[in-house]
C-alpha positions in Angstrom: 84.5 178.0 -23.4 82.4 175.8 -21.1 80.4 176.8 -18.1 81.7 176.0 -14.6 79.4 174.4 -12.1 75.8 175.8 -12.3 76.7 179.3 -13.3 75.2 181.4 -16.1 77.7 184.3 -16.7 77.3 187.4 -18.8 80.7 188.8 -19.6 79.3 192.3 -20.4 80.1 193.8 -17.0 83.8 193.0 -17.2 86.0 196.1 -17.1 89.2 194.4 -15.9 90.8 191.0 -16.8 93.6 189.8 -14.5 95.8 186.9 -15.4 98.2 184.5 -13.8 101.2 183.8 -15.9 102.7 180.3 -15.6 100.0 177.9 -16.7 97.8 180.6 -18.1 99.9 182.8 -20.4 102.5 180.1 -20.7 102.2 176.3 -20.7 103.7 176.3 -17.2 107.2 175.3 -18.1 110.0 177.2 -16.4 113.2 177.1 -18.6 116.5 178.5 -17.5 119.5 179.3 -19.8 123.1 178.6 -18.7 123.3 182.0 -17.1 120.2 181.4 -14.9 117.9 183.7 -16.9 114.3 182.5 -17.3 113.0 181.9 -20.8 109.2 181.9 -21.3 107.2 181.2 -24.4 104.0 183.2 -25.0 101.2 182.5 -27.4 101.0 185.3 -30.0 97.2 184.9 -30.3 96.8 185.5 -26.6 98.8 188.7 -27.0 96.5 189.9 -29.8 93.5 189.1 -27.6 95.0 191.2 -24.8 95.7 194.1 -27.2 92.1 193.9 -28.6 90.7 194.1 -25.1 92.8 197.1 -24.2 92.1 198.8 -27.5 88.4 198.7 -26.5 88.8 200.0 -23.0 89.1 196.8 -21.0 92.0 196.9 -18.5 94.3 193.9 -18.4 96.7 193.1 -15.6 99.0 190.4 -14.3 99.4 188.9 -10.8 102.0 186.2 -10.6 104.1 184.6 -7.9 107.2 184.4 -10.0 109.6 187.2 -11.0 110.8 187.3 -14.6 112.5 189.7 -16.9 110.9 187.9 -19.8 107.5 188.7 -18.5 108.5 192.4 -18.0 109.5 192.5 -21.7 106.2 190.9 -22.8 104.1 193.3 -20.7 106.0 196.3 -22.1 105.5 194.9 -25.6 101.7 194.6 -25.0 101.3 197.8 -23.1 100.3 196.1 -19.8 101.2 198.5 -16.9 99.2 196.6 -14.2 102.1 194.1 -13.6 102.5 192.5 -10.1 105.4 190.0 -10.1 106.9 188.0 -7.2 103.6 188.2 -5.3 103.2 185.9 -2.3 99.7 187.2 -1.4 97.7 187.5 -4.6 94.6 188.7 -2.6 96.5 191.8 -1.5 97.7 192.5 -5.0 94.1 192.3 -6.2 93.0 195.0 -3.8 95.9 197.2 -4.8 94.9 196.9 -8.5 91.2 197.6 -7.7 92.2 200.6 -5.7 94.4 201.9 -8.5 91.9 201.4 -11.3 88.7 202.2 -9.3 87.1 199.1 -10.7 85.2 196.9 -8.3 85.8 193.2 -7.8 82.4 192.3 -9.3 83.5 193.9 -12.7 86.8 191.9 -12.6 87.7 188.5 -14.2 90.7 186.5 -13.1 92.1 183.6 -15.0 94.0 181.0 -13.0 95.3 177.4 -13.1 96.6 176.4 -9.7 96.1 176.7 -5.9 97.8 180.1 -5.5 95.1 181.6 -7.7 92.2 180.6 -5.5 92.5 183.7 -3.2 91.8 186.0 -6.1 89.3 183.7 -7.9 87.1 183.7 -4.8 87.1 187.5 -4.6 86.3 188.5 -8.2 83.0 188.5 -10.0 84.2 186.3 -12.9 86.6 183.5 -11.9 87.9 181.6 -14.9 90.1 178.5 -15.2 92.1 177.2 -18.1 91.2 173.7 -19.3 94.2 172.1 -17.7 93.8 173.8 -14.3 93.9 171.7 -11.1 90.6 170.4 -9.8 90.3 172.9 -7.0 90.6 175.8 -9.5 88.2 174.1 -11.9 85.6 173.7 -9.2 85.9 177.4 -8.2 85.6 178.7 -11.8 82.4 180.0 -13.4 83.9 179.4 -16.8 86.5 176.9 -18.0 88.2 177.5 -21.3 88.4 174.8 -23.9 92.1 175.7 -24.6 94.9 174.8 -22.2 97.1 177.4 -20.6 99.6 178.9 -23.0 97.6 177.4 -25.9 95.2 180.2 -26.7 93.1 180.2 -23.5 93.5 184.0 -23.0 92.5 184.6 -26.7 89.4 182.5 -26.1 88.5 184.6 -23.1 89.3 187.9 -24.9 86.9 187.0 -27.7 84.2 186.0 -25.4 84.3 189.3 -23.5 84.4 191.4 -26.7 81.5 189.4 -28.2 79.4 189.7 -25.0 79.9 193.5 -25.1 78.9 193.6 -28.8 82.3 194.8 -29.9 83.4 191.8 -32.0 82.2 193.2 -35.3 84.2 196.4 -34.7 87.2 194.4 -33.7 87.0 192.3 -36.9 86.3 195.4 -39.0 89.7 196.9 -38.0 91.4 194.0 -39.7 89.3 194.1 -42.8 90.4 197.5 -44.0 
């Protein structure tokens, strides 16, 4: 993970990680089958990163402009209940999530890749961009992942948060049993 412009960020205060989907949790491709259903490919390592965060008390949520049954299935599989799909105004969705969780914006990270993400990125304490984000999102981000969207960027962020909180040895210890 590389630093964004001129910022030194300590991930310890993060209590909530919010994610865009297309271009962050996926590579950004939208595939339709012959019946018009969307097909999405998710990185398994990102999913494990999300589960590790949630297992250690960090909330994870989704704010996306698109609506997808595939995403609903993925969130159910991972245990993500903070799912906001088909959102035109991501800033409003952010406020709804903050109200529901009681977590403040300064304790929230948001990962984006394109222009619709700017409204949330400018309101949270930890704006993060994936490596292949558009230049406007990259310039807004405090941190830029080395991984591209859909290629382990969320796992990279998850590990960084857990390490900053001193939880990484406990996470690894769970798998060494």
